[in-house]
C-alpha positions as CSV (number, residue, x, y, z in Angstrom):
1,M,-6.1,64.4,-12.5
2,K,-6.4,68.1,-11.6
3,R,-4.5,69.0,-14.6
4,K,-7.1,67.2,-16.9
5,I,-9.9,69.0,-15.2
6,I,-8.4,72.4,-15.5
7,A,-7.4,71.7,-19.1
8,S,-11.0,70.6,-20.1
9,I,-12.7,73.5,-18.2
10,S,-10.3,76.1,-20.0
11,I,-10.9,74.5,-23.4
12,F,-14.8,74.6,-22.7
13,F,-14.5,78.4,-21.7
14,L,-12.3,79.2,-24.7
15,M,-14.6,77.5,-27.2
16,F,-17.7,79.0,-25.5
17,S,-16.2,82.5,-25.4
18,L,-15.2,82.3,-29.1
19,A,-18.5,81.1,-30.2
20,W,-20.2,84.0,-28.2
21,L,-17.9,86.6,-29.9
22,W,-18.4,85.1,-33.4
23,D,-22.2,85.2,-33.0
24,H,-22.1,88.9,-31.9
25,Q,-20.0,89.8,-34.9
26,N,-22.2,88.0,-37.4
27,A,-25.5,89.2,-36.2
28,R,-28.2,89.5,-38.9
29,E,-31.0,92.1,-39.1
30,F,-34.5,90.6,-39.8
31,F,-37.4,92.0,-41.6
32,N,-40.8,90.8,-40.1
33,P,-43.4,91.2,-42.8
34,G,-46.2,91.0,-40.3
35,L,-45.1,94.2,-38.6
36,A,-44.7,96.0,-42.0
37,D,-47.2,98.5,-43.5
38,G,-48.9,97.3,-46.6
39,D,-49.6,93.9,-48.2
40,D,-46.2,93.1,-49.6
41,E,-44.5,90.2,-48.1
42,V,-40.9,91.0,-49.3
43,V,-39.7,94.5,-49.5
44,E,-36.7,95.3,-52.0
45,I,-34.6,98.1,-50.8
46,M,-32.3,99.9,-53.3
47,P,-29.6,101.8,-51.6
48,I,-28.4,105.1,-53.1
49,S,-24.8,104.8,-52.0
50,N,-22.5,101.7,-52.4
51,P,-24.8,98.7,-52.1
52,A,-21.9,96.5,-50.7
53,S,-21.7,98.7,-47.7
54,M,-25.3,98.5,-46.8
55,P,-26.4,95.8,-44.3
56,R,-28.7,93.2,-45.5
57,K,-32.2,92.5,-44.0
58,Y,-33.3,89.0,-43.8
59,E,-37.0,87.9,-43.8
60,V,-38.1,85.9,-40.8
61,F,-38.8,82.2,-41.7
62,K,-42.4,81.4,-42.2
63,A,-44.1,78.2,-40.7
64,R,-42.5,75.0,-41.9
65,E,-39.9,76.9,-43.9
66,Y,-36.5,75.6,-43.0
67,V,-34.4,76.6,-46.0
68,R,-34.7,79.6,-48.4
69,I,-32.9,80.2,-51.6
70,E,-32.4,83.8,-52.5
71,K,-31.3,85.4,-55.6
72,L,-28.1,87.6,-55.2
């Protein structure tokens, strides 16, 4: 019985720590249009250098907006 308890606790901590590490590696940067200057809701940023190396900024979901389809 002790082996089952130890095994289940170790599996739980393993899964929890892997999920925590994955969450920190895939963090997203959000753009809040309410805090931005101006009247534009979406700001398009054109990087000077390689666009693939620049981090993307995601707009915060609005009220009752659960899914957003963006153009690439």
